[in-house]
Structure formats: structure tokens, C-alpha cells
C-alpha positions, -999 to 999 in steps of 0.1 A, spaced: 0 0 0 25 24 11 47 18 -18 21 24 -44 9 58 -29 36 79 -8 54 89 -41 22 105 -53 22 128 -19 47 151 -36 19 163 -57 5 183 -29 39 194 -14 30 231 -21 -4 228 -1 -14 258 18 -19 261 55 -53 244 63 -57 255 99 -87 270 114 -94 308 113 -78 310 146 -46 293 147 -47 289 183 -78 272 187 -88 239 167 -51 233 152 -34 236 186 -59 213 202 -54 188 174 -29 158 170 -20 134 144 -10 96 146 8 83 114 17 46 110 40 38 80 44 2 80 50 -15 48 68 -44 61 77 -35 97 112 -25 88 122 -60 78 135 -56 43 158 -28 27 129 -17 2 105 -17 29 125 6 51 131 27 20 94 32 14 86 38 52 114 66 55 104 81 24 67 83 35 79 103 66 101 126 45 73 135 23 46 137 47 63 157 75 63 191 59 23 190 51 11 179 85 34 201 106 11 228 94 -21 215 107 -14 195 139 1 207 172 15 172 179 27 148 153 34 110 163 54 90 141 53 53 141 76 39 113 87 5 105 95 -17 134 82 9 160 48 4 142 36 -24 167 0 -31 179 7 -20 212 26 13 203 -3 23 180 -30 19 206 -8 39 232 2 66 210 -37 74 202 -44 73 240 -17 95 248 -23 120 221 -62 119 231 -49 128 266 -35 161 257 -54 169 226 -91 172 220 -91 159 184 -69 132 173 -66 122 136 -51 90 123 -32 82 92 -26 42 88 -6 29 61 -4 -7 67 -14 -41 52 -48 -59 64 -66 -92 61 -103 -96 71 -105 -80 106 -70 -78 110 -44 -48 104 -10 -62 100 17 -41 119 52 -47 132 55 -77 152 20 -88 152 -18 -80 140 -46 -60 155 -81 -75 155 -111 -55 157 -117 -66 193 -83 -55 203 -90 -21 188 -124 -17 208 -106 -29 240 -76 -5 236 -97 26 228 -131 26 238 -135 47 270 -98 55 268 -97 83 242 -114 67 212 -142 94 211 -115 120 202 -106 103 170 -118 128 146 -109 109 115 -93 78 105 -77 74 70 -66 36 62 -50 18 35 -55 -17 50 -72 -42 25 -105 -54 37 -108 -25 62 -147 -28 59 -146 -55 83 -134 -32 110 -154 -3 102 -178 -13 132 -148 -16 156 -137 18 149 -172 31 155 -175 12 186 -140 27 198 -156 63 195 -139 73 161 -163 100 146 -152 96 108 -136 62 94 -136 45 60 -134 9 50 -131 -11 16 -142 -46 8 -113 -62 -9 -75 -56 -19 -72 -19 -17 -50 1 -39 -52 35 -23 -40 59 -49 -66 83 -38 -44 93 -9 -28 125 -24 -62 138 -36 -77 128 0 -51 146 17 -52 178 -2 -89 180 5 -88 171 42 -60 196 50 -76 222 27 -109 222 45 -132 196 27 -152 173 47 -143 137 53 -168 127 28 -160 151 2 -124 145 4 -128 108 3 -152 109 -29 -126 132 -47 -100 109 -40 -119 77 -52 -125 97 -85 -87 101 -90 -82 64 -80 -105 53 -104 -89 71 -132 -55 54 -123 -72 19 -122 -84 24 -158 -49 37 -168 -34 6 -152 -59 -17 -170 -47 -4 -203 -11 2 -198 -3 -24 -171 12 -52 -193 37 -27 -210 48 -13 -174 53 -51 -162 76 -57 -195 96 -25 -190 102 -34 -152 114 -70 -164 138 -53 -187 152 -29 -161 157 -56 -138 177 -77 -164 200 -47 -170 207 -41 -134 214 -79 -128 242 -75 -155 258 -46 -136 289 -53 -114 294 -24 -92 333 -21 -81 326 -6 -46 305 -18 -15 284 14 -16 278 5 -55 268 -31 -44 244 -19 -19 225 6 -42 224 -21 -69 206 -44 -43 184 -18 -31 172 -11 -65 167 -49 -72 147 -49 -40 125 -19 -50 119 -35 -85 110 -66 -70 83 -50 -48 70 -30 -77 67 -61 -96 40 -72 -73 19 -44 -84 14 -59 -116 6 -95 -108 -32 -91 -116 -39 -85 -154 -69 -59 -143 -76 -40 -111 -111 -40 -98 -118 -6 -86 -149 -17 -67 -124 -33 -43 -110 2 -33 -143 22 -31 -146 34 4 -176 30 26 -176 61 48 -189 66 82 -190 102 96 -187 123 62 -193 156 77 -162 157 100 -137 183 94 -102 195 103 -116 228 115 -140 214 139 -137 192 171 -151 157 176 -187 161 190 -195 189 166 -230 189 159 -220 186 120 -202 154 127 -231 130 121 -218 94 121 -239 79 93 -228 56 65 -224 74 30 
């Protein structure tokens, strides 16, 4: 998930500040917990993607949140994730969650273990969960934990039915930080995702062939230094990861269509605002 989307974040690197009119009000009462867990830091390619994610996102979220908690790679354990949300909720009235990780039905795969829907509820219900203003998650099959997030107290959350390809993230982030409500930002992001899925379905075989050719070229190169050897291995690892994107001849956009709860949540409002109705959309 992370590897497919974070490169697109650079498209919004010039995003203007999206704080409320009074920068000392909502923005200073808001925190964000960001999880970047491609593979929990197990491989060089995974670590590179996780590190790049932080580098790309840091200047954007700095403008909108008083506190930013990063759980990157091996630090993104289930225990640390729940603790980070509780800690942020203890000092701020609004907590946003940006979760880049993999998932299977009713499970979020983090570093060193999985987080089930029941564990989510136990860890957050009555323990700061009601201060979660919104959750953006890339996990596959996240629709299966929608009810768990709602029981935990989250005001706005989304879920997908199947294998998610979250190419919507840059547009979602642009809209959310720019003041769009949660539903509008998600729907605009989905329209971008839909166009990119159509492009893949048309050009995927060609891209797959080009990656294979590039990998063959790299394998013939023999670097003369240790640094060069490490660079070669890192590039081969990255190409190996990228080749997984093209395993299926076609992508089904319906797998990535979000079901949205709490569409009226906004970055310039606190949880509990009357405009934040928790209803499906």
C-alpha cells in the first residue's frame, strides 16, 4: 500500500496551510498519529519506503497539527499504535489517524503482530477513542473493522471491501487539509483512484515488461565498490516490490471504493461538533 501511494504525495507539497481561522484554537487542540508500516522494517525496500513516507508527509502535516506522532517500520507495533492514540487523546481534543499498513479480514498487520477489531475496541473504547476525529486507512478488507472503529468512538472512518490500492491518498490529503469534509475528500480521492485504475488496466502489461527489462539490465551490472553493491541491491529489491503491483492483469476499482462513516467531519472542527454525524455514506 505504502509503496504505491507515497510517491504521489509530492503532488501536494505546495499545499497551503489549512488551519482554522484562529490558529490557536482547533489546530492547537489537534494531534495526528501516523503509521508507516510497509513490512515493519524487515527489508531494505520496506525501510526505504517507510522512510520516504515520513520525509514526504512531514512538511504537510506540520502545518495542521500541534502534535505529530510517527510510528515507522519496526516501531509500528499494535501496542505502540493504541498507546500513541491514547496519549494524544490525553492532551488534545482531536486526534486524526493516518494508517499505512496491510490488512486481512478483521486484522490490521503491523510490526511484530496483528491488531484485531476486538483488540481495537478494548484498547480505545472509553480510553480516548471518542477524540478520534478521523481515520484514513489503506488496509485491505478494512470494511470488516468499520464497526470496531465506530465502537471505539471514532467520528469518521472508512473501509474497503477487498484488496485496496489506495492511489486516492494525495487527493484525499489535499482535500482534508484544505478544509473539505471527510466525505467530500474521500469521494474526490476515489475519482482519482478510478482514473488511475483505468490507466493501469490499459497500460499494465507494458509497464510490467519495462520493469522486467530494467531488472535484467541491473543484474548484469557489477559495481566496483561496496556502496555501489548496496545501491544495486536496493534497486533490485525495489523493482521486486514494484513487480508485485502488476500480478493481476486487471484491477477492480470496486475493491477500493470506500464506505464512509461520519462524512461531515472536518479538520477545523472538534469531535462532538453537531455537524459530524456518524452515518454511512
